[in-house]
PyMOL Python script that loads the backbone (N, CA, C, O; Angstrom):
from pymol import cmd

cmd.read_pdbstr("""\
ATOM      1  N   UNK A   1       0.832  -1.185   0.000  1.00  0.00           N
ATOM      2  CA  UNK A   1       0.000   0.000   0.000  1.00  0.00           C
ATOM      3  C   UNK A   1       0.883   1.258   0.000  1.00  0.00           C
ATOM      4  O   UNK A   1       0.596   2.230  -0.698  1.00  0.00           O
ATOM      5  N   UNK A   2       1.954   1.219   0.790  1.00  0.00           N
ATOM      6  CA  UNK A   2       2.868   2.363   0.858  1.00  0.00           C
ATOM      7  C   UNK A   2       3.510   2.622  -0.500  1.00  0.00           C
ATOM      8  O   UNK A   2       3.562   3.762  -0.961  1.00  0.00           O
ATOM      9  N   UNK A   3       3.991   1.578  -1.130  1.00  0.00           N
ATOM     10  CA  UNK A   3       4.635   1.726  -2.440  1.00  0.00           C
ATOM     11  C   UNK A   3       3.645   2.287  -3.463  1.00  0.00           C
ATOM     12  O   UNK A   3       3.995   3.151  -4.268  1.00  0.00           O
ATOM     13  N   UNK A   4       2.433   1.798  -3.424  1.00  0.00           N
ATOM     14  CA  UNK A   4       1.408   2.262  -4.364  1.00  0.00           C
ATOM     15  C   UNK A   4       1.101   3.745  -4.163  1.00  0.00           C
ATOM     16  O   UNK A   4       1.030   4.501  -5.133  1.00  0.00           O
ATOM     17  N   UNK A   5       0.921   4.160  -2.922  1.00  0.00           N
ATOM     18  CA  UNK A   5       0.587   5.562  -2.632  1.00  0.00           C
ATOM     19  C   UNK A   5       1.747   6.496  -2.959  1.00  0.00           C
ATOM     20  O   UNK A   5       1.534   7.584  -3.495  1.00  0.00           O
ATOM     21  N   UNK A   6       2.968   6.085  -2.643  1.00  0.00           N
ATOM     22  CA  UNK A   6       4.124   6.920  -2.984  1.00  0.00           C
ATOM     23  C   UNK A   6       4.260   7.002  -4.502  1.00  0.00           C
ATOM     24  O   UNK A   6       4.595   8.055  -5.043  1.00  0.00           O
ATOM     25  N   UNK A   7       4.002   5.896  -5.181  1.00  0.00           N
ATOM     26  CA  UNK A   7       4.056   5.890  -6.641  1.00  0.00           C
ATOM     27  C   UNK A   7       3.091   6.896  -7.258  1.00  0.00           C
ATOM     28  O   UNK A   7       3.416   7.551  -8.248  1.00  0.00           O
ATOM     29  N   UNK A   8       1.926   7.013  -6.680  1.00  0.00           N
ATOM     30  CA  UNK A   8       0.935   7.969  -7.185  1.00  0.00           C
ATOM     31  C   UNK A   8       1.419   9.404  -7.025  1.00  0.00           C
ATOM     32  O   UNK A   8       1.056  10.273  -7.818  1.00  0.00           O
ATOM     33  N   UNK A   9       2.227   9.655  -6.015  1.00  0.00           N
ATOM     34  CA  UNK A   9       2.696  11.014  -5.720  1.00  0.00           C
ATOM     35  C   UNK A   9       4.157  11.231  -6.106  1.00  0.00           C
ATOM     36  O   UNK A   9       4.733  12.271  -5.784  1.00  0.00           O
ATOM     37  N   UNK A  10       4.760  10.266  -6.789  1.00  0.00           N
ATOM     38  CA  UNK A  10       6.197  10.321  -7.090  1.00  0.00           C
ATOM     39  C   UNK A  10       6.592  11.588  -7.845  1.00  0.00           C
ATOM     40  O   UNK A  10       7.583  12.230  -7.496  1.00  0.00           O
ATOM     41  N   UNK A  11       5.830  11.953  -8.872  1.00  0.00           N
ATOM     42  CA  UNK A  11       6.160  13.156  -9.643  1.00  0.00           C
ATOM     43  C   UNK A  11       6.111  14.398  -8.761  1.00  0.00           C
ATOM     44  O   UNK A  11       6.989  15.256  -8.847  1.00  0.00           O
ATOM     45  N   UNK A  12       5.105  14.495  -7.927  1.00  0.00           N
ATOM     46  CA  UNK A  12       4.989  15.650  -7.039  1.00  0.00           C
ATOM     47  C   UNK A  12       6.140  15.686  -6.037  1.00  0.00           C
ATOM     48  O   UNK A  12       6.671  16.757  -5.742  1.00  0.00           O
ATOM     49  N   UNK A  13       6.527  14.527  -5.515  1.00  0.00           N
ATOM     50  CA  UNK A  13       7.634  14.472  -4.567  1.00  0.00           C
ATOM     51  C   UNK A  13       8.944  14.888  -5.237  1.00  0.00           C
ATOM     52  O   UNK A  13       9.760  15.572  -4.620  1.00  0.00           O
ATOM     53  N   UNK A  14       9.150  14.490  -6.467  1.00  0.00           N
ATOM     54  CA  UNK A  14      10.373  14.843  -7.180  1.00  0.00           C
ATOM     55  C   UNK A  14      10.428  16.316  -7.534  1.00  0.00           C
ATOM     56  O   UNK A  14      11.507  16.908  -7.538  1.00  0.00           O
ATOM     57  N   UNK A  15       9.291  16.917  -7.829  1.00  0.00           N
ATOM     58  CA  UNK A  15       9.247  18.341  -8.192  1.00  0.00           C
ATOM     59  C   UNK A  15       9.361  19.246  -6.973  1.00  0.00           C
ATOM     60  O   UNK A  15       9.848  20.371  -7.082  1.00  0.00           O
ATOM     61  N   UNK A  16       8.921  18.772  -5.827  1.00  0.00           N
ATOM     62  CA  UNK A  16       8.893  19.610  -4.626  1.00  0.00           C
ATOM     63  C   UNK A  16      10.312  19.925  -4.160  1.00  0.00           C
ATOM     64  O   UNK A  16      11.128  19.021  -3.982  1.00  0.00           O
ATOM     65  N   UNK A  17      10.593  21.186  -3.967  1.00  0.00           N
ATOM     66  CA  UNK A  17      11.901  21.624  -3.489  1.00  0.00           C
ATOM     67  C   UNK A  17      11.849  21.990  -2.004  1.00  0.00           C
ATOM     68  O   UNK A  17      12.799  21.746  -1.260  1.00  0.00           O
ATOM     69  N   UNK A  18      10.754  22.562  -1.598  1.00  0.00           N
ATOM     70  CA  UNK A  18      10.575  23.034  -0.225  1.00  0.00           C
ATOM     71  C   UNK A  18      10.197  21.866   0.686  1.00  0.00           C
ATOM     72  O   UNK A  18       9.273  21.119   0.365  1.00  0.00           O
ATOM     73  N   UNK A  19      10.887  21.692   1.814  1.00  0.00           N
ATOM     74  CA  UNK A  19      10.545  20.598   2.745  1.00  0.00           C
ATOM     75  C   UNK A  19       9.092  20.650   3.236  1.00  0.00           C
ATOM     76  O   UNK A  19       8.485  19.613   3.503  1.00  0.00           O
ATOM     77  N   UNK A  20       8.548  21.855   3.351  1.00  0.00           N
ATOM     78  CA  UNK A  20       7.137  21.959   3.780  1.00  0.00           C
ATOM     79  C   UNK A  20       6.209  21.391   2.715  1.00  0.00           C
ATOM     80  O   UNK A  20       5.208  20.747   3.029  1.00  0.00           O
ATOM     81  N   UNK A  21       6.552  21.634   1.457  1.00  0.00           N
ATOM     82  CA  UNK A  21       5.747  21.093   0.362  1.00  0.00           C
ATOM     83  C   UNK A  21       5.822  19.572   0.349  1.00  0.00           C
ATOM     84  O   UNK A  21       4.808  18.898   0.167  1.00  0.00           O
ATOM     85  N   UNK A  22       7.025  19.029   0.542  1.00  0.00           N
ATOM     86  CA  UNK A  22       7.172  17.571   0.613  1.00  0.00           C
ATOM     87  C   UNK A  22       6.390  17.021   1.802  1.00  0.00           C
ATOM     88  O   UNK A  22       5.786  15.952   1.713  1.00  0.00           O
ATOM     89  N   UNK A  23       6.404  17.745   2.905  1.00  0.00           N
ATOM     90  CA  UNK A  23       5.648  17.328   4.080  1.00  0.00           C
ATOM     91  C   UNK A  23       4.164  17.258   3.809  1.00  0.00           C
ATOM     92  O   UNK A  23       3.482  16.352   4.288  1.00  0.00           O
ATOM     93  N   UNK A  24       3.660  18.205   3.045  1.00  0.00           N
ATOM     94  CA  UNK A  24       2.240  18.210   2.692  1.00  0.00           C
ATOM     95  C   UNK A  24       1.900  17.029   1.782  1.00  0.00           C
ATOM     96  O   UNK A  24       0.826  16.439   1.894  1.00  0.00           O
ATOM     97  N   UNK A  25       2.813  16.695   0.892  1.00  0.00           N
ATOM     98  CA  UNK A  25       2.594  15.537   0.011  1.00  0.00           C
ATOM     99  C   UNK A  25       2.584  14.261   0.838  1.00  0.00           C
ATOM    100  O   UNK A  25       1.745  13.385   0.626  1.00  0.00           O
ATOM    101  N   UNK A  26       3.527  14.152   1.792  1.00  0.00           N
ATOM    102  CA  UNK A  26       3.547  12.983   2.672  1.00  0.00           C
ATOM    103  C   UNK A  26       2.276  12.913   3.517  1.00  0.00           C
ATOM    104  O   UNK A  26       1.759  11.825   3.770  1.00  0.00           O
ATOM    105  N   UNK A  27       1.770  14.067   3.955  1.00  0.00           N
ATOM    106  CA  UNK A  27       0.510  14.086   4.706  1.00  0.00           C
ATOM    107  C   UNK A  27      -0.616  13.492   3.864  1.00  0.00           C
ATOM    108  O   UNK A  27      -1.452  12.743   4.369  1.00  0.00           O
ATOM    109  N   UNK A  28      -0.631  13.836   2.571  1.00  0.00           N
ATOM    110  CA  UNK A  28      -1.660  13.318   1.664  1.00  0.00           C
ATOM    111  C   UNK A  28      -1.503  11.804   1.494  1.00  0.00           C
ATOM    112  O   UNK A  28      -2.493  11.071   1.519  1.00  0.00           O
ATOM    113  N   UNK A  29      -0.263  11.334   1.322  1.00  0.00           N
ATOM    114  CA  UNK A  29       0.009   9.903   1.172  1.00  0.00           C
ATOM    115  C   UNK A  29      -0.499   9.151   2.399  1.00  0.00           C
ATOM    116  O   UNK A  29      -1.188   8.138   2.282  1.00  0.00           O
ATOM    117  N   UNK A  30      -0.151   9.659   3.562  1.00  0.00           N
ATOM    118  CA  UNK A  30      -0.521   8.998   4.814  1.00  0.00           C
ATOM    119  C   UNK A  30      -2.032   9.038   5.021  1.00  0.00           C
ATOM    120  O   UNK A  30      -2.621   8.050   5.459  1.00  0.00           O
ATOM    121  N   UNK A  31      -2.657  10.155   4.715  1.00  0.00           N
ATOM    122  CA  UNK A  31      -4.120  10.247   4.853  1.00  0.00           C
ATOM    123  C   UNK A  31      -4.810   9.243   3.944  1.00  0.00           C
ATOM    124  O   UNK A  31      -5.780   8.599   4.345  1.00  0.00           O
ATOM    125  N   UNK A  32      -4.309   9.108   2.712  1.00  0.00           N
ATOM    126  CA  UNK A  32      -4.903   8.142   1.778  1.00  0.00           C
ATOM    127  C   UNK A  32      -4.759   6.716   2.307  1.00  0.00           C
ATOM    128  O   UNK A  32      -5.690   5.916   2.216  1.00  0.00           O
ATOM    129  N   UNK A  33      -3.594   6.409   2.856  1.00  0.00           N
ATOM    130  CA  UNK A  33      -3.371   5.062   3.388  1.00  0.00           C
ATOM    131  C   UNK A  33      -4.254   4.798   4.600  1.00  0.00           C
ATOM    132  O   UNK A  33      -4.887   3.747   4.700  1.00  0.00           O
ATOM    133  N   UNK A  34      -4.292   5.747   5.509  1.00  0.00           N
ATOM    134  CA  UNK A  34      -5.023   5.525   6.746  1.00  0.00           C
ATOM    135  C   UNK A  34      -6.533   5.573   6.580  1.00  0.00           C
ATOM    136  O   UNK A  34      -7.268   5.047   7.416  1.00  0.00           O
ATOM    137  N   UNK A  35      -6.999   6.199   5.509  1.00  0.00           N
ATOM    138  CA  UNK A  35      -8.443   6.224   5.275  1.00  0.00           C
ATOM    139  C   UNK A  35      -8.909   5.046   4.429  1.00  0.00           C
ATOM    140  O   UNK A  35     -10.108   4.864   4.219  1.00  0.00           O
ATOM    141  N   UNK A  36      -7.981   4.262   3.954  1.00  0.00           N
ATOM    142  CA  UNK A  36      -8.328   3.106   3.134  1.00  0.00           C
ATOM    143  C   UNK A  36      -9.078   2.067   3.968  1.00  0.00           C
ATOM    144  O   UNK A  36      -8.800   1.868   5.151  1.00  0.00           O
ATOM    145  N   UNK A  37     -10.019   1.425   3.325  1.00  0.00           N
ATOM    146  CA  UNK A  37     -10.790   0.379   4.011  1.00  0.00           C
ATOM    147  C   UNK A  37      -9.940  -0.845   4.320  1.00  0.00           C
ATOM    148  O   UNK A  37     -10.258  -1.606   5.234  1.00  0.00           O
ATOM    149  N   UNK A  38      -8.859  -1.041   3.566  1.00  0.00           N
ATOM    150  CA  UNK A  38      -8.036  -2.232   3.790  1.00  0.00           C
ATOM    151  C   UNK A  38      -6.873  -1.969   4.751  1.00  0.00           C
ATOM    152  O   UNK A  38      -6.106  -2.882   5.056  1.00  0.00           O
ATOM    153  N   UNK A  39      -6.739  -0.730   5.228  1.00  0.00           N
ATOM    154  CA  UNK A  39      -5.669  -0.415   6.175  1.00  0.00           C
ATOM    155  C   UNK A  39      -5.954  -1.075   7.519  1.00  0.00           C
ATOM    156  O   UNK A  39      -7.082  -1.057   8.012  1.00  0.00           O
ATOM    157  N   UNK A  40      -4.914  -1.653   8.099  1.00  0.00           N
ATOM    158  CA  UNK A  40      -5.068  -2.298   9.397  1.00  0.00           C
ATOM    159  C   UNK A  40      -5.118  -1.252  10.510  1.00  0.00           C
ATOM    160  O   UNK A  40      -4.769  -0.090  10.302  1.00  0.00           O
ATOM    161  N   UNK A  41      -5.546  -1.672  11.662  1.00  0.00           N
ATOM    162  CA  UNK A  41      -5.588  -0.786  12.830  1.00  0.00           C
ATOM    163  C   UNK A  41      -4.178  -0.305  13.170  1.00  0.00           C
ATOM    164  O   UNK A  41      -3.981   0.852  13.539  1.00  0.00           O
ATOM    165  N   UNK A  42      -3.205  -1.200  13.042  1.00  0.00           N
ATOM    166  CA  UNK A  42      -1.813  -0.847  13.333  1.00  0.00           C
ATOM    167  C   UNK A  42      -1.342   0.268  12.395  1.00  0.00           C
ATOM    168  O   UNK A  42      -0.707   1.225  12.837  1.00  0.00           O
ATOM    169  N   UNK A  43      -1.653   0.143  11.104  1.00  0.00           N
ATOM    170  CA  UNK A  43      -1.261   1.170  10.145  1.00  0.00           C
ATOM    171  C   UNK A  43      -1.917   2.500  10.474  1.00  0.00           C
ATOM    172  O   UNK A  43      -1.279   3.548  10.383  1.00  0.00           O
ATOM    173  N   UNK A  44      -3.161   2.464  10.849  1.00  0.00           N
ATOM    174  CA  UNK A  44      -3.880   3.693  11.150  1.00  0.00           C
ATOM    175  C   UNK A  44      -3.294   4.412  12.362  1.00  0.00           C
ATOM    176  O   UNK A  44      -3.470   5.622  12.510  1.00  0.00           O
ATOM    177  N   UNK A  45      -2.599   3.678  13.225  1.00  0.00           N
ATOM    178  CA  UNK A  45      -2.008   4.281  14.421  1.00  0.00           C
ATOM    179  C   UNK A  45      -0.565   4.732  14.224  1.00  0.00           C
ATOM    180  O   UNK A  45       0.000   5.372  15.110  1.00  0.00           O
ATOM    181  N   UNK A  46       0.037   4.417  13.094  1.00  0.00           N
ATOM    182  CA  UNK A  46       1.442   4.795  12.847  1.00  0.00           C
ATOM    183  C   UNK A  46       1.565   6.291  12.607  1.00  0.00           C
ATOM    184  O   UNK A  46       0.661   6.930  12.070  1.00  0.00           O
ATOM    185  N   UNK A  47       2.696   6.828  13.015  1.00  0.00           N
ATOM    186  CA  UNK A  47       2.935   8.251  12.846  1.00  0.00           C
ATOM    187  C   UNK A  47       3.513   8.540  11.465  1.00  0.00           C
ATOM    188  O   UNK A  47       3.959   7.639  10.755  1.00  0.00           O
ATOM    189  N   UNK A  48       3.492   9.799  11.111  1.00  0.00           N
ATOM    190  CA  UNK A  48       4.074  10.233   9.842  1.00  0.00           C
ATOM    191  C   UNK A  48       5.559   9.862   9.796  1.00  0.00           C
ATOM    192  O   UNK A  48       6.053   9.381   8.777  1.00  0.00           O
ATOM    193  N   UNK A  49       6.249  10.084  10.881  1.00  0.00           N
ATOM    194  CA  UNK A  49       7.682   9.783  10.935  1.00  0.00           C
ATOM    195  C   UNK A  49       7.943   8.298  10.728  1.00  0.00           C
ATOM    196  O   UNK A  49       8.853   7.934   9.982  1.00  0.00           O
ATOM    197  N   UNK A  50       7.171   7.437  11.369  1.00  0.00           N
ATOM    198  CA  UNK A  50       7.409   6.004  11.239  1.00  0.00           C
ATOM    199  C   UNK A  50       7.111   5.515   9.818  1.00  0.00           C
ATOM    200  O   UNK A  50       7.783   4.609   9.325  1.00  0.00           O
ATOM    201  N   UNK A  51       6.131   6.094   9.172  1.00  0.00           N
ATOM    202  CA  UNK A  51       5.808   5.710   7.800  1.00  0.00           C
ATOM    203  C   UNK A  51       6.903   6.188   6.848  1.00  0.00           C
ATOM    204  O   UNK A  51       7.290   5.463   5.932  1.00  0.00           O
ATOM    205  N   UNK A  52       7.403   7.409   7.064  1.00  0.00           N
ATOM    206  CA  UNK A  52       8.488   7.907   6.226  1.00  0.00           C
ATOM    207  C   UNK A  52       9.765   7.078   6.447  1.00  0.00           C
ATOM    208  O   UNK A  52      10.507   6.829   5.497  1.00  0.00           O
ATOM    209  N   UNK A  53      10.022   6.658   7.672  1.00  0.00           N
ATOM    210  CA  UNK A  53      11.187   5.812   7.950  1.00  0.00           C
ATOM    211  C   UNK A  53      11.044   4.462   7.255  1.00  0.00           C
ATOM    212  O   UNK A  53      12.027   3.918   6.751  1.00  0.00           O
ATOM    213  N   UNK A  54       9.842   3.924   7.225  1.00  0.00           N
ATOM    214  CA  UNK A  54       9.601   2.665   6.524  1.00  0.00           C
ATOM    215  C   UNK A  54       9.889   2.839   5.037  1.00  0.00           C
ATOM    216  O   UNK A  54      10.500   1.966   4.422  1.00  0.00           O
ATOM    217  N   UNK A  55       9.458   3.950   4.456  1.00  0.00           N
ATOM    218  CA  UNK A  55       9.727   4.207   3.049  1.00  0.00           C
ATOM    219  C   UNK A  55      11.234   4.311   2.806  1.00  0.00           C
ATOM    220  O   UNK A  55      11.754   3.723   1.858  1.00  0.00           O
ATOM    221  N   UNK A  56      11.926   5.054   3.656  1.00  0.00           N
ATOM    222  CA  UNK A  56      13.375   5.197   3.510  1.00  0.00           C
ATOM    223  C   UNK A  56      14.075   3.846   3.595  1.00  0.00           C
ATOM    224  O   UNK A  56      15.028   3.588   2.860  1.00  0.00           O
ATOM    225  N   UNK A  57      13.604   2.990   4.487  1.00  0.00           N
ATOM    226  CA  UNK A  57      14.170   1.661   4.652  1.00  0.00           C
ATOM    227  C   UNK A  57      13.942   0.810   3.401  1.00  0.00           C
ATOM    228  O   UNK A  57      14.856   0.123   2.944  1.00  0.00           O
ATOM    229  N   UNK A  58      12.749   0.851   2.855  1.00  0.00           N
ATOM    230  CA  UNK A  58      12.446   0.111   1.625  1.00  0.00           C
ATOM    231  C   UNK A  58      13.306   0.604   0.461  1.00  0.00           C
ATOM    232  O   UNK A  58      13.829  -0.191  -0.319  1.00  0.00           O
ATOM    233  N   UNK A  59      13.442   1.908   0.359  1.00  0.00           N
ATOM    234  CA  UNK A  59      14.228   2.495  -0.716  1.00  0.00           C
ATOM    235  C   UNK A  59      15.704   2.114  -0.583  1.00  0.00           C
ATOM    236  O   UNK A  59      16.356   1.807  -1.581  1.00  0.00           O
ATOM    237  N   UNK A  60      16.229   2.131   0.636  1.00  0.00           N
ATOM    238  CA  UNK A  60      17.626   1.752   0.848  1.00  0.00           C
ATOM    239  C   UNK A  60      17.856   0.286   0.525  1.00  0.00           C
ATOM    240  O   UNK A  60      18.879  -0.056  -0.068  1.00  0.00           O
ATOM    241  N   UNK A  61      16.937  -0.582   0.897  1.00  0.00           N
ATOM    242  CA  UNK A  61      17.053  -2.009   0.588  1.00  0.00           C
ATOM    243  C   UNK A  61      17.052  -2.219  -0.931  1.00  0.00           C
ATOM    244  O   UNK A  61      17.834  -3.015  -1.451  1.00  0.00           O
ATOM    245  N   UNK A  62      16.192  -1.518  -1.621  1.00  0.00           N
ATOM    246  CA  UNK A  62      16.137  -1.598  -3.086  1.00  0.00           C
ATOM    247  C   UNK A  62      17.476  -1.181  -3.688  1.00  0.00           C
ATOM    248  O   UNK A  62      18.008  -1.858  -4.567  1.00  0.00           O
ATOM    249  N   UNK A  63      18.017  -0.057  -3.206  1.00  0.00           N
ATOM    250  CA  UNK A  63      19.298   0.429  -3.734  1.00  0.00           C
ATOM    251  C   UNK A  63      20.428  -0.544  -3.435  1.00  0.00           C
ATOM    252  O   UNK A  63      21.298  -0.755  -4.280  1.00  0.00           O
ATOM    253  N   UNK A  64      20.429  -1.138  -2.250  1.00  0.00           N
ATOM    254  CA  UNK A  64      21.460  -2.116  -1.896  1.00  0.00           C
ATOM    255  C   UNK A  64      21.426  -3.316  -2.843  1.00  0.00           C
ATOM    256  O   UNK A  64      22.469  -3.766  -3.316  1.00  0.00           O
ATOM    257  N   UNK A  65      20.235  -3.829  -3.116  1.00  0.00           N
ATOM    258  CA  UNK A  65      20.088  -4.968  -4.020  1.00  0.00           C
ATOM    259  C   UNK A  65      20.515  -4.586  -5.432  1.00  0.00           C
ATOM    260  O   UNK A  65      21.225  -5.338  -6.099  1.00  0.00           O
ATOM    261  N   UNK A  66      20.081  -3.423  -5.879  1.00  0.00           N
ATOM    262  CA  UNK A  66      20.429  -2.960  -7.216  1.00  0.00           C
ATOM    263  C   UNK A  66      21.948  -2.784  -7.350  1.00  0.00           C
ATOM    264  O   UNK A  66      22.523  -3.165  -8.370  1.00  0.00           O
ATOM    265  N   UNK A  67      22.597  -2.216  -6.341  1.00  0.00           N
ATOM    266  CA  UNK A  67      24.056  -2.035  -6.364  1.00  0.00           C
ATOM    267  C   UNK A  67      24.775  -3.374  -6.390  1.00  0.00           C
ATOM    268  O   UNK A  67      25.762  -3.540  -7.106  1.00  0.00           O
ATOM    269  N   UNK A  68      24.279  -4.333  -5.607  1.00  0.00           N
ATOM    270  CA  UNK A  68      24.908  -5.651  -5.575  1.00  0.00           C
ATOM    271  C   UNK A  68      24.813  -6.329  -6.939  1.00  0.00           C
ATOM    272  O   UNK A  68      25.777  -6.936  -7.405  1.00  0.00           O
ATOM    273  N   UNK A  69      23.677  -6.226  -7.560  1.00  0.00           N
ATOM    274  CA  UNK A  69      23.485  -6.821  -8.880  1.00  0.00           C
ATOM    275  C   UNK A  69      24.427  -6.182  -9.892  1.00  0.00           C
ATOM    276  O   UNK A  69      25.050  -6.881 -10.692  1.00  0.00           O
ATOM    277  N   UNK A  70      24.532  -4.865  -9.861  1.00  0.00           N
ATOM    278  CA  UNK A  70      25.380  -4.196 -10.854  1.00  0.00           C
ATOM    279  C   UNK A  70      26.870  -4.445 -10.601  1.00  0.00           C
ATOM    280  O   UNK A  70      27.657  -4.463 -11.547  1.00  0.00           O
ATOM    281  N   UNK A  71      27.263  -4.634  -9.352  1.00  0.00           N
ATOM    282  CA  UNK A  71      28.689  -4.832  -9.068  1.00  0.00           C
ATOM    283  C   UNK A  71      29.124  -6.293  -9.216  1.00  0.00           C
ATOM    284  O   UNK A  71      30.273  -6.560  -9.568  1.00  0.00           O
ATOM    285  N   UNK A  72      28.223  -7.234  -8.952  1.00  0.00           N
ATOM    286  CA  UNK A  72      28.602  -8.640  -9.011  1.00  0.00           C
ATOM    287  C   UNK A  72      28.048  -9.369 -10.213  1.00  0.00           C
ATOM    288  O   UNK A  72      28.551 -10.428 -10.589  1.00  0.00           O
ATOM    289  N   UNK A  73      27.017  -8.812 -10.818  1.00  0.00           N
ATOM    290  CA  UNK A  73      26.389  -9.479 -11.950  1.00  0.00           C
ATOM    291  C   UNK A  73      25.458 -10.600 -11.525  1.00  0.00           C
ATOM    292  O   UNK A  73      24.930 -11.320 -12.373  1.00  0.00           O
ATOM    293  N   UNK A  74      25.251 -10.760 -10.223  1.00  0.00           N
ATOM    294  CA  UNK A  74      24.349 -11.796  -9.721  1.00  0.00           C
ATOM    295  C   UNK A  74      22.903 -11.395  -9.936  1.00  0.00           C
ATOM    296  O   UNK A  74      22.576 -10.218 -10.085  1.00  0.00           O
ATOM    297  N   UNK A  75      22.061 -12.389  -9.948  1.00  0.00           N
ATOM    298  CA  UNK A  75      20.626 -12.159 -10.057  1.00  0.00           C
ATOM    299  C   UNK A  75      20.069 -11.717  -8.702  1.00  0.00           C
ATOM    300  O   UNK A  75      20.654 -12.009  -7.659  1.00  0.00           O
ATOM    301  N   UNK A  76      18.951 -11.020  -8.725  1.00  0.00           N
ATOM    302  CA  UNK A  76      18.286 -10.603  -7.503  1.00  0.00           C
ATOM    303  C   UNK A  76      17.708 -11.814  -6.799  1.00  0.00           C
ATOM    304  O   UNK A  76      17.321 -12.796  -7.433  1.00  0.00           O
ATOM    305  N   UNK A  77      17.654 -11.730  -5.486  1.00  0.00           N
ATOM    306  CA  UNK A  77      17.090 -12.817  -4.685  1.00  0.00           C
ATOM    307  C   UNK A  77      15.619 -12.549  -4.496  1.00  0.00           C
ATOM    308  O   UNK A  77      14.927 -13.334  -3.848  1.00  0.00           O
TER     309      UNK A  77
END
""", "prot")
cmd.dss("prot")
cmd.show_as("cartoon", "prot")
cmd.util.cbc("prot")
cmd.orient("prot")
């Protein structure tokens, strides 16, 4: 759900230069996730900071895998 919502706002996040503007976009992402009928109670209770940290963690893991593939030529796991 997080990946999908960030994907919908990716262009806006890339264009935003001001941290306040990015914060407003993240507020929209989080509101969309938390208002979803399929969102769990746990997700609805998560803070903006914890959701952004989860995104950063996912992005870093993706970059680590991509770097490993490009440096070793191995397939992704």
